[in-house]
FIKOLPA-233036 format. One line per 2 residues: their letters; for each residue x, y, z of C-alpha. Coordinates in Angstrom, 1 decimal, padded with zeros to 4 digits. Example, Ala and Ser with C-alpha at 12.3 -4.5 7.8 and 13.67 -1.06 7.14 Angstrom:
AS	012.3 -004.5 007.8; 013.7 -001.1 007.1
***
This chain:
MK	-004.6 100.5 -038.9; -003.3 100.8 -035.4
SI	-005.6 098.9 -033.0; -007.4 101.0 -030.4
FH	-006.5 098.3 -027.9; -002.7 098.9 -028.0
FL	-001.6 100.3 -024.7; 000.4 103.5 -024.7
IA	002.9 102.2 -022.2; 006.5 101.7 -023.0
SL	007.8 098.2 -022.6; 009.8 097.8 -019.4
IF	013.3 096.4 -019.4; 013.2 092.7 -018.5
FG	015.6 091.5 -015.9; 015.9 088.0 -014.5
CS	017.1 084.5 -014.9; 016.4 081.2 -013.2
EG	018.4 080.6 -010.1; 021.6 078.9 -011.2
GS	021.5 079.9 -014.9; 019.9 081.7 -017.7
SN	016.1 082.4 -018.1; 015.9 079.4 -020.4
SS	017.4 077.0 -017.9; 017.4 073.3 -017.9
SD	015.3 071.4 -015.5; 018.4 070.9 -013.3
DQ	018.4 074.6 -012.6; 014.9 074.4 -011.0
TT	014.6 073.9 -007.3; 011.6 072.1 -005.9
AS	010.6 074.3 -003.0; 007.8 076.0 -000.9
DD	007.0 078.6 001.5; 008.5 079.2 005.0
SS	005.5 079.5 007.4; 007.3 082.0 009.7
TT	005.3 085.1 010.5; 008.4 087.2 010.9
ST	008.5 089.9 008.2; 011.2 088.9 005.7
TT	012.3 090.6 002.5; 012.9 088.4 -000.5
TN	016.5 089.8 -000.8; 017.4 087.7 002.2
LS	015.9 084.5 000.7; 016.7 081.8 -001.8
CS	014.8 079.0 -003.4; 016.0 076.7 -000.6
NY	013.8 078.7 001.9; 010.8 077.1 000.1
QS	011.8 073.4 000.0; 009.6 072.0 002.8
NN	006.3 072.0 000.8; 007.8 071.1 -002.6
FT	007.1 074.2 -004.7; 009.0 074.4 -007.9
CF	011.0 077.7 -007.6; 012.5 080.2 -010.0
KL	014.4 083.1 -008.8; 014.0 086.2 -011.1
AD	014.0 089.9 -010.6; 011.3 092.5 -010.0
SD	010.9 096.0 -011.5; 013.5 097.3 -009.1
NQ	015.9 094.5 -010.1; 015.3 092.9 -006.6
TE	014.7 089.3 -006.0; 011.4 088.0 -007.1
FY	010.4 084.3 -006.6; 008.1 082.4 -009.0
LI	006.7 079.3 -007.2; 004.6 076.7 -009.0
ST	002.2 075.2 -006.6; 002.2 071.6 -005.4
TN	-001.2 071.3 -007.1; 000.5 072.3 -010.4
DY	-002.3 074.8 -011.3; -001.2 078.3 -010.3
VL	002.0 080.3 -009.7; 002.9 082.4 -006.7
VV	004.9 085.6 -007.4; 006.7 086.4 -004.1
SD	008.0 089.9 -003.9; 007.5 092.8 -001.5
AT	008.0 095.4 -004.2; 005.8 093.6 -006.7
YA	003.0 093.2 -004.1; 003.2 096.8 -003.1
LW	002.9 098.0 -006.8; 000.0 095.7 -007.7
TA	-001.9 096.7 -004.5; -001.1 100.5 -004.7
DI	-003.6 103.2 -004.7; -004.5 104.4 -008.2
SQ	-005.2 107.9 -006.8; -001.4 108.1 -006.1
GD	-000.3 107.1 -009.5; -000.3 104.2 -011.9
TG	-000.4 100.7 -010.4; 000.9 097.3 -011.3
FY	-001.6 096.6 -014.1; -000.8 099.9 -015.9
KD	003.0 099.9 -015.5; 004.3 096.4 -014.7
RR	002.1 093.8 -016.5; 004.4 093.4 -019.5
RL	007.5 092.9 -017.2; 005.6 090.4 -015.1
AK	004.4 088.5 -018.3; 007.9 088.4 -019.7
NL	009.2 086.9 -016.5; 006.5 084.2 -016.8
YS	007.3 083.5 -020.4; 011.0 083.0 -019.4
IF	009.6 080.0 -017.3; 006.7 078.8 -019.4
ED	006.0 078.0 -023.1; 003.6 080.1 -025.1
HF	000.7 077.9 -024.2; -001.8 080.3 -022.6
DF	-004.8 082.2 -023.9; -005.1 084.2 -020.7
II	-002.8 085.3 -017.9; -004.9 086.1 -014.9
VF	-003.2 087.8 -012.0; -004.7 088.1 -008.5
NQ	-003.5 089.8 -005.3; -003.5 087.9 -002.0
YD	-005.7 089.6 000.6; -004.1 090.7 003.9
YE	-006.3 090.4 007.0; -004.2 092.7 009.2
TN	-004.1 095.8 006.9; -007.7 094.9 005.6
LN	-007.2 097.3 002.7; -010.0 097.5 000.2
LS	-007.9 096.5 -002.8; -010.7 097.0 -005.3
AR	-011.0 100.6 -004.2; -007.2 101.1 -004.4
AG	-007.1 099.6 -007.9; -010.2 101.5 -009.1
YS	-011.9 098.4 -010.5; -013.0 094.9 -009.4
GI	-011.5 093.4 -012.6; -009.8 094.7 -015.7
NG	-008.9 093.0 -019.1; -006.0 094.2 -021.2
SV	-006.5 093.1 -024.8; -003.3 091.6 -026.1
SN	-004.4 090.0 -029.5; -007.3 089.2 -031.7
SV	-007.4 086.6 -034.5; -011.2 086.5 -035.0
SG	-013.0 088.4 -037.8; -016.6 089.5 -037.8
IG	-017.1 090.4 -034.2; -016.5 094.2 -034.7
LS	-012.8 094.2 -033.9; -009.8 094.3 -036.2
KF	-007.2 091.6 -036.1; -004.1 092.7 -034.2
SS	-001.4 091.5 -031.8; 000.8 093.1 -029.2
AS	001.7 089.6 -027.8; 005.4 090.1 -028.4
SY	005.5 093.0 -026.0; 004.4 090.5 -023.3
GS	006.9 087.8 -024.2; 004.2 085.7 -026.0
GG	004.8 084.3 -029.5; 001.2 085.2 -030.4
KL	-001.1 082.9 -028.4; -001.9 085.2 -025.5
GS	-005.2 087.0 -026.0; -005.8 088.9 -022.7
FI	-003.9 089.9 -019.6; -006.5 090.1 -016.8
HM	-006.1 091.5 -013.2; -008.4 090.8 -010.3
PL	-007.4 092.9 -007.2; -008.8 090.2 -004.8
HY	-008.2 086.5 -005.1; -011.7 085.5 -003.8
YV	-013.2 087.2 -006.8; -012.6 083.8 -008.6
SS	-015.8 082.3 -007.2; -018.0 085.4 -006.9
GP	-016.9 087.2 -010.1; -016.2 089.1 -012.2
ML	-014.1 086.2 -013.6; -016.5 085.2 -016.3
HE	-017.1 088.9 -017.2; -013.4 089.7 -017.6
IF	-012.6 086.6 -019.6; -015.4 087.5 -022.0
HQ	-014.0 090.9 -022.8; -011.7 088.9 -025.1
WG	-014.6 089.0 -027.5; -016.7 091.9 -026.7
NY	-018.2 094.4 -026.7; -016.7 095.7 -029.9
FF	-020.0 095.0 -031.8; -022.3 097.9 -031.0
KY	-021.3 101.6 -030.6; -024.1 102.1 -028.0
DS	-022.0 101.4 -024.9; -018.4 101.5 -023.9
GH	-017.7 097.8 -023.9; -021.0 096.6 -022.4
WG	-024.6 095.9 -023.4; -026.2 098.7 -021.5
VS	-030.0 099.1 -021.7; -030.6 096.7 -024.6
GV	-032.1 093.2 -025.0; -029.2 091.3 -026.3
GG	-029.5 088.4 -023.8; -028.9 089.3 -020.2
GQ	-025.4 087.8 -020.0; -022.1 088.7 -018.5
LG	-021.8 092.2 -020.0; -025.2 093.3 -018.7
GF	-028.4 093.9 -020.8; -031.6 092.0 -020.5
DP	-033.1 088.8 -021.8; -035.5 089.8 -024.6
ST	-038.0 087.2 -023.6; -038.5 089.0 -020.3
LM	-039.6 092.4 -021.7; -042.9 093.7 -020.4
SK	-045.0 096.7 -021.4; -048.1 098.5 -020.2
DN	-050.1 095.8 -021.9; -048.6 093.2 -019.6
LT	-048.3 095.1 -016.3; -051.5 097.1 -015.8
TG	-052.1 097.2 -012.1; -050.2 097.1 -008.8
EY	-046.9 098.4 -007.6; -045.1 097.6 -010.9
AL	-047.7 098.8 -013.3; -046.5 100.6 -016.5
TT	-047.6 103.5 -018.5; -046.8 104.8 -022.0
GQ	-043.0 104.9 -022.5; -042.3 102.5 -019.8
YR	-041.1 098.8 -019.9; -039.6 096.3 -017.5
AA	-037.1 093.5 -018.2; -034.7 091.3 -016.4
SS	-031.4 089.4 -016.8; -033.3 086.1 -016.8
KY	-036.8 084.8 -016.3; -036.1 084.2 -012.6
NS	-035.1 087.8 -011.8; -036.8 091.2 -011.7
SF	-033.9 093.4 -012.8; -030.7 093.6 -014.9
GT	-027.5 095.5 -015.0; -026.1 097.7 -017.7
FA	-022.5 096.6 -017.2; -022.9 093.1 -015.6
NG	-025.6 090.9 -014.2; -024.3 089.6 -010.9
GN	-020.8 088.3 -011.3; -020.6 084.6 -011.9
SV	-024.3 084.2 -011.0; -025.3 084.2 -014.7
PY	-024.1 082.2 -017.7; -023.0 083.7 -021.1
SP	-026.0 084.8 -023.2; -026.6 083.3 -026.6
FE	-025.2 086.4 -028.3; -022.1 086.2 -026.1
KW	-021.7 082.5 -027.1; -022.0 083.5 -030.8
LM	-019.2 086.0 -030.2; -017.1 083.3 -028.5
GL	-017.6 081.1 -031.5; -019.7 078.5 -029.7
IP	-023.0 078.6 -031.5; -024.3 079.7 -035.0
PS	-026.1 083.1 -035.3; -029.3 081.2 -036.0
EV	-029.4 080.2 -032.3; -029.3 083.8 -031.0
PN	-032.8 085.2 -030.4; -033.7 088.6 -032.0
FK	-032.6 091.5 -030.0; -035.2 093.8 -028.5
IP	-033.7 097.3 -028.4; -035.3 100.2 -026.5
IK	-035.2 103.4 -028.5; -035.2 107.1 -027.4
SG	-035.5 110.1 -029.8; -032.9 112.8 -029.9
VT	-029.5 112.5 -028.3; -030.5 110.9 -025.1
YP	-030.5 107.2 -024.4; -033.1 105.0 -022.8
QK	-032.8 105.1 -019.0; -033.0 102.2 -016.5
GS	-034.7 102.5 -013.1; -035.2 100.2 -010.2
NG	-036.8 096.7 -010.6; -035.9 096.6 -014.3
LI	-037.8 099.7 -015.3; -036.9 101.1 -018.8
EA	-037.9 104.5 -020.0; -038.0 104.6 -023.8
DS	-040.1 105.8 -026.7; -040.3 102.4 -028.4
IV	-038.9 098.9 -028.8; -037.3 097.7 -032.1
EV	-036.6 094.0 -032.8; -033.3 093.4 -034.6
SL	-032.0 090.1 -036.1; -028.3 089.2 -035.6
SN	-028.4 087.4 -039.0; -029.6 090.5 -040.7
IL	-026.8 092.6 -039.2; -024.2 090.0 -040.3
SN	-025.6 089.9 -043.8; -025.9 093.7 -044.3
PS	-023.5 095.4 -041.9; -023.4 098.6 -043.9
QY	-027.1 099.2 -043.2; -026.4 099.2 -039.5
DN	-023.4 101.6 -039.7; -024.7 104.9 -040.9
DS	-026.3 108.0 -039.8; -029.8 106.8 -040.4
TP	-029.4 103.8 -038.0; -030.8 104.4 -034.6
KE	-027.9 105.1 -032.2; -029.1 102.4 -029.8
YR	-028.1 099.5 -032.2; -025.6 101.2 -034.6
IR	-022.7 098.8 -035.0; -019.2 100.0 -034.3
SA	-017.7 099.1 -037.7; -019.2 097.6 -040.8
AY	-015.7 096.8 -042.1; -015.1 094.5 -039.1
TG	-018.6 093.0 -038.7; -020.0 090.0 -040.6
PR	-020.0 086.2 -040.4; -017.6 085.1 -037.6
NP	-014.4 083.6 -038.9; -013.6 081.0 -037.6
DH	-017.3 080.0 -037.2; -018.7 077.8 -034.5
TT	-017.7 074.6 -036.4; -014.0 075.4 -036.4
SQ	-013.4 077.9 -033.6; -011.3 077.3 -030.5
KN	-013.2 075.6 -027.8; -010.6 074.6 -025.3
FR	-008.7 077.5 -023.6; -005.7 077.6 -021.2
AL	-005.2 080.2 -018.5; -002.2 080.8 -016.3
MV	-003.3 081.7 -012.8; -000.9 084.0 -010.9
LV	-001.2 085.0 -007.3; 001.0 088.0 -006.3
TT	002.0 087.9 -002.6; 004.9 088.3 -000.1
HT	007.0 085.8 001.8; 005.4 086.9 005.0
LM	001.8 087.1 003.7; 001.8 083.6 002.1
GK	003.0 082.1 005.3; 000.4 083.8 007.5
YK	-002.6 083.1 005.3; -001.8 079.9 003.4
HD	-004.2 077.7 005.6; -007.4 078.3 007.5
TF	-005.5 079.5 010.6; -003.1 082.4 011.0
WN	-000.6 083.8 013.5; -002.4 086.5 015.5
TD	000.2 089.0 016.5; -002.0 090.6 019.1
KN	-002.6 087.2 020.9; 000.8 085.9 020.1
AW	-000.8 082.6 019.2; -002.4 080.8 016.3
DS	-006.0 081.9 015.7; -008.9 080.8 013.4
KP	-009.8 082.9 010.4; -013.3 084.5 010.4
GT	-013.8 082.8 007.0; -011.9 080.6 004.6
TK	-012.5 082.5 001.3; -009.3 084.5 001.6
TI	-006.7 081.9 002.2; -004.3 080.5 -000.4
DA	-006.0 077.1 000.2; -009.3 078.6 -000.6
FQ	-007.9 080.3 -003.7; -006.6 077.0 -005.0
SS	-010.0 075.3 -004.3; -011.9 078.1 -006.1
IT	-009.7 078.1 -009.3; -010.1 074.3 -009.5
KF	-013.9 074.6 -009.3; -013.9 077.4 -011.8
AK	-012.0 075.2 -014.3; -013.9 072.0 -013.8
NS	-015.8 070.4 -016.7; -018.9 069.9 -014.5
GD	-021.1 072.0 -012.3; -022.6 071.9 -008.8
NL	-025.9 073.7 -009.7; -025.8 075.9 -006.6
SA	-029.4 077.2 -006.4; -030.8 080.2 -004.7
YA	-034.1 082.1 -004.5; -035.1 085.4 -006.0
EQ	-038.0 087.4 -004.8; -041.0 087.5 -007.2
KW	-041.9 091.1 -008.0; -043.4 091.8 -011.4
QP	-041.9 088.7 -013.2; -044.1 085.7 -013.8
VP	-043.2 082.4 -012.2; -041.5 080.4 -014.8
AG	-043.2 077.1 -015.8; -042.1 074.3 -013.6
AE	-040.1 076.5 -011.3; -040.1 075.8 -007.5
TT	-041.3 078.6 -005.2; -041.4 079.1 -001.5
VI	-043.1 081.7 000.7; -041.1 083.7 003.2
SG	-042.8 086.4 005.4; -045.7 086.6 002.9
KI	-043.5 087.0 -000.2; -043.0 084.5 -003.0
YI	-039.5 083.5 -003.9; -038.6 081.7 -007.1
KQ	-035.8 079.0 -007.1; -033.1 079.6 -009.5
PD	-031.5 076.4 -010.7; -027.9 077.7 -010.6
TN	-026.4 081.0 -009.3; -022.6 080.2 -009.4
YN	-021.4 079.3 -012.8; -017.9 078.1 -013.6
FW	-016.5 078.6 -017.2; -017.7 075.3 -018.5
EA	-021.3 075.8 -017.0; -021.4 079.4 -018.3
TG	-020.7 078.2 -021.9; -023.4 075.5 -021.6
GL	-020.7 072.8 -021.7; -019.5 074.1 -025.1
AT	-016.0 075.3 -024.0; -013.4 074.4 -021.4
LQ	-010.7 076.3 -019.5; -007.6 074.3 -018.4
ID	-005.4 075.6 -015.6; -003.6 072.5 -014.4
NL	-000.5 070.5 -015.5; 001.7 073.6 -015.5
SE	004.8 071.5 -015.4; 004.1 070.3 -018.9
SL	004.5 073.9 -020.1; 007.9 074.6 -018.5
IT	010.6 075.7 -020.8; 013.7 073.5 -020.9
SS	017.1 073.8 -022.6; 017.8 072.0 -025.9
SS	020.3 069.7 -024.2; 017.6 068.4 -021.7
RV	015.3 067.8 -024.7; 017.9 065.8 -026.4
IA	018.4 063.7 -023.3; 014.7 063.2 -022.9
WI	014.4 062.2 -026.6; 017.3 059.7 -026.3
KK	015.7 058.1 -023.2; 012.4 057.9 -025.0
QS	013.9 056.3 -028.2; 016.1 053.9 -026.2
GS	013.1 052.4 -024.4; 014.2 053.9 -021.0
PN	011.9 052.7 -018.2; 011.7 056.3 -017.1
LN	008.6 058.3 -017.8; 008.3 059.9 -021.2
EE	010.2 063.1 -020.2; 009.6 064.8 -023.4
AL	005.8 064.5 -022.9; 006.2 065.8 -019.3
IR	008.5 068.6 -020.3; 006.8 070.1 -023.3
IQ	003.3 069.5 -024.5; 002.8 071.6 -026.8
RD	-014.3 099.4 -014.2; -017.4 099.0 -014.7
PF	-019.4 101.7 -012.8; -022.5 099.6 -012.0
DD	-025.7 101.6 -011.8; -026.8 099.4 -008.9
PS	-023.8 097.9 -007.1; -026.0 096.0 -004.6
FY	-027.5 094.1 -007.6; -024.0 092.6 -008.2
LS	-023.4 090.8 -004.9; -022.9 093.2 -002.1
RS	-021.4 096.7 -001.7; -018.4 095.1 000.0
HF	-017.3 093.8 -003.4; -017.2 097.3 -005.0
PS	-014.7 100.2 -004.8; -015.9 102.9 -002.5
AS	-013.4 105.3 -003.9; -013.9 107.0 -007.3
IK	-013.8 104.4 -010.1; -011.4 104.8 -013.0
QL	-013.6 105.3 -015.9; -013.5 102.9 -018.9
NM	-011.1 104.1 -021.6; -011.3 101.8 -024.7
TN	-008.3 103.6 -026.3; -005.9 102.1 -023.7
GS	-007.1 098.5 -024.5; -008.7 097.7 -021.2
FN	-012.2 097.1 -019.8; -012.6 097.4 -016.1
Y	-015.1 097.6 -013.3
***
C-alpha cells in the first residue's frame, strides 16, 4: 500500500563534491574554515573554502540546484551546519504565492548534499533560514507556515500509520524519519520546534482532525486539544462572566491556563501530553488518562470559542487501552465521528513499546544563509549601511550566535524552569500554586513556560545535536590509516572513534505567542496526501 506521506515530487539530480575530490572525500580534502565578515555583497561563485579560514569552520564545497557553488560549513561549536548560497537562500525564502519554495522542490537535493558529507546518523534534519534585518521580510508569511514536517519514514506500528520509507530519495540509508523546515531561526526557542518534531508520530491516530487534536480532551499537548482534567460544565460554572448553560463547556491546555488551541497550545510553552508520550514510545498506555471527547450530533463538529468555551451536545469518556484492545470497534460507521480512529489495521499496542523504543534521538541542525548575511549578523552588532558604521542590534534573538545558543538550550538534558504568570479567569487556582495580584486581577504562576526537548518528554528522551565531526564520512583509505594507528598503539587520538561513531491555521493566533510569529498572508492549508504537516 502506497503511503499517503510519500511526496509527489520528482527527485532532483544531485550535483556536487567536496572541494578537492569526490563527495566521499577523505579528511585531507576538507578545509577548516569560516566566514568572511565583510559586508560587501559577494556571490559564492567568487569564493572558495579558503575565504572561511579565519574562524575555523570545516568547509565542503558542493553545488546548489543551479549547479552553482554552495558551501557547507560545520560550525566551530560542532553542532550545526551553515549552507551558504545566494541561490539556495533565495529559494528557501521565496514567496509561496509565486510558486513552490525550497521545502517543496529542493529538500531532497539539500539532504543528498548533506549525506555526501555525513553518515546516516540522524533521525531529523531541521533546516532554518537566517533572518535579514535590512529586508525585514516576513519569512513565515512567504513560506505559508511557521513550521512544516515532511514525513520520510516510519518503523513503528500501532500508532495509526503504516510502516514506510522514502529515506533513499533523501540520501539516507533508512534512519531519517523527518525533514523539518522552520522559516525563521529564532523559532527554535519560541516554537514550533517541539510541535514539528512530534509530527513524526502523530496525529495519524484519529480521523477527527487533519493531523492535530482539535476540540478534544486528549491531553492539551503540542498538537492542541485540552487537558481532560480541566473540563468544566454548567454544574461547575454557574455564575459570573464565565457561567455555562446546557450544551456549553470550558477546558484548557493545562490547569494553569484558561484556554486551549485546536492545532497547538503555545509553541514550546507546553510539554508533550501523556497521550503524545505514549505515541512517542515513552510511557505505557496505562499512564494515559481517559480522553474526554465533546460530541455534536449530525455532520457538524463541536466548536471552540473564547476562553476555552466548547459548544457540544455531550461529553464521552474514552479509554486508550480499550481502543488498542478493540480497534475495529472504533473504526466503523457507528463510532461517533469525533473519536473514530483513522485505521483499525494500523492501530493497536505500540511496537516497539515503551520498554524497548528509541529514547535517544539525533538531529542535524542546518542554517541556510548567504556569505553577506552570515557576516553581517553573526554577532550582536552589524554593519549599518545607512550610518556607514557598526551598530547594535535591537535584540539578539536573530543573530547566528543567538541561534547557536538556542539550539544548545533546546538539546540540553536539563531545564531552566522559566516561569510566567497566567491570568485567572474561570480556572481554579491549582493546589500549591503561587499567585499575585496585578491591577485587581489574580495571576497564577506557571512553573515552566519554555520547554526544551528533554523537559517536554519529562526527562524520558534526549535529542543530540553536537559532535557532528564524529559523523563525517571518510574514505576507506583514511579508515585503514586510523585503524593501523589505533592498533599500533599510536599516541595520536583514536581517530576511528573521532571519524565514525556509528500550517497550522490557529483559530486564535494571539494564543500562540504573538501575531508577529504568524503569517499574515494566506496560509497554505494542510494536505496530508503530500506527507507534510505545517502551520
